[in-house]
Steps between C-alpha positions, in 0.01 A plus 500: 500500500273374776312199363624245245295214354689203352283258300646153463249209516618169346705230672760464773810539282375820335403651834832414664699664220280809533635550854813658350276779370312537830827497694648766270189715529516483880871590497434794267179620668528380863201708615267380223233235553538211257189293422547168322230325293540123498307175474349401833647148503859633519440806719628333819854520367489879533345521845693758708740568213682828584491619138121463471257706705182335374433178311189519280377154407269360234373143500403325175134607516592865563699511177199447277214707367322780677637397839853571374398838354324601822788393723763683292285815494456491879874453558595790276238734650601415859860619462654777295809347339786719382653209311346193337743238371323236295756222476275281286349766271230271364164627372352378829744680732464826304177550694696615807647795307178564312326552835767749610593716202589784737800302631811687373706186437310216331784271402476182295686296244504607137186353340300595194177520698597715801547833319335778703438278801861455605670835453841332540547187287833331562651272234719204592817486287620158382728322745361665815407247768175500696636687801662763279180537301301550821741763631470698175141576604645743756669715236216754455544596868854628445395864551337422836805356678843348460393152387653213696473177306569178685497161329432327832152356540489434875244277667453511875406247765527503877784352706253245637409385151870470417568302816204267447596420143867459590395241757282328239787492247746372761261219589503402132877472488614846389848595627523880506879489512483397132350682201124471457363556149134515399466358148205568268487185290136529390306752296132584501496504118599175330803538275666785688709276726866424437601177333499236777845363420653847512315586819621177660856591406463845660361344817783247513760774463346705781517196726852389405667842472333680790368216719169682461170383643234540234135564587262435213242772447173361364125537534228241460498126438631511142796723585584288805524198272748691282706571812490132597614408147802727543569342837502160331726631219746618766509152649309602811782735601426621857614851400181532289190565712141455390366473856528867600178674403360846572133482598439865408668801342646629824662161564635509146642843582657353815654222293658747260618725783677206663649383171626849414583600860308826464442741790159504666285812493497553874878499507502821302555809713515875474840652567465795738766701313337455156221762473200373305503812281874488422604443140688182592230338715338301216840368388589390853164323532547327164850379594375386840205315347741319267714399798808695389523734801412448867620819666746557784281361779260673742288616201788719377603513134765777516419636153769768507785280623770397249457149356792277591646234273364216713154657502512539123608138448226378733223689320623403152558141608137474613393653172708251298344208690157645424538548125698189403458130580875425497571769760194388699615138510851609598359712783327192643811279486761723663827339616618493860795720406402791281857597422408858591740706716408503869480878488159465331201487738334162552176618338689615190721195450250266324389768254855619435597137436205464261626787283874434531548125520184299420496518119724332241541523125469208256862402574430478873699814577373746767281777362474800734232766469725749682753745363798397715623227733323499836823561691537827309149625589442659841168350621399810697637748253246711307385358167506735202240534229752372249563184704126448538440539127783261414375223731143545376613482138703186565208327674249600232736379231559169680125430520441615139292805590730715287758402232868586493 
């Protein structure tokens, strides 16, 4: 697999969710070139994205009539694609596959009208979310490689962009020692928004329970008025911000990165002891991109070294804070005394505390994710697969990813 074409088009939200597919394709086929078809007005969001080798844009005029047909034909004749993934699978986007019937993998969604054009038509079972549905489009490639599916849809900005927007947010009263939450209170389509009274109650709870600073996400004059109405309904609470606005998509990305505390692209590094062609390299990169692992320092990962208990708790603690809001809020409000034995390294103490001491049941009793008391676990002792599986199961159960 050398060249892959992913056809997305549409709006920002759809294109962002499609990054999980592009990211998974790059993890699975690291040497392949991935070309991404998108509307021109949102293309800046994917500038220098490490999972995309070429962004192919169409403006509104180029999506109509003979100009569209000619442009699609030229694109498909300029590059021989081994894989075409048509995420939209509309009669209009079928033209990409129709102009390249020699492509071995012409993958689309299951439609009545794409028989013979897409040679792999993937149905979406009921109950599958958008990211899961997108990742199913990789399934026909199972015989080409060990498929690595990641549900992360990373967006990347530079450190300078992060710093500039952090300064802007600080000037507008944001305190980064407290939780920052971006709230989508408006919808492009009338009638799809939550009931205003219920939304106001959710916003109030976020403020009161977590001391959260809420940044309203809106676009245009009408949506800004909706945000101002919510601000009035909340009594002008200073925790609710309508004055922090992203002038473009990359600034919006910076806003979300700061709110979610995501790693920047140029902080990612190659570990010198993780060969690019090793079976575990894609998994290490995926875990690093998610912020779960950082290596041993000096660009060393030590892939063959035993995993210690404190290393395991650190990685799984970061994961828990990533997948669940309760763990995330706890990780941002750590106590001065973690109640973790001094034998644990400083870097491991906050994450060990998060798993062992931060959670409580409905009766207010401590709820540990670990399998034993901390004083009975040697921090630098080797972790077993059984211990790892038990902690993972307990975390997944606590955040309702799997049932008892």
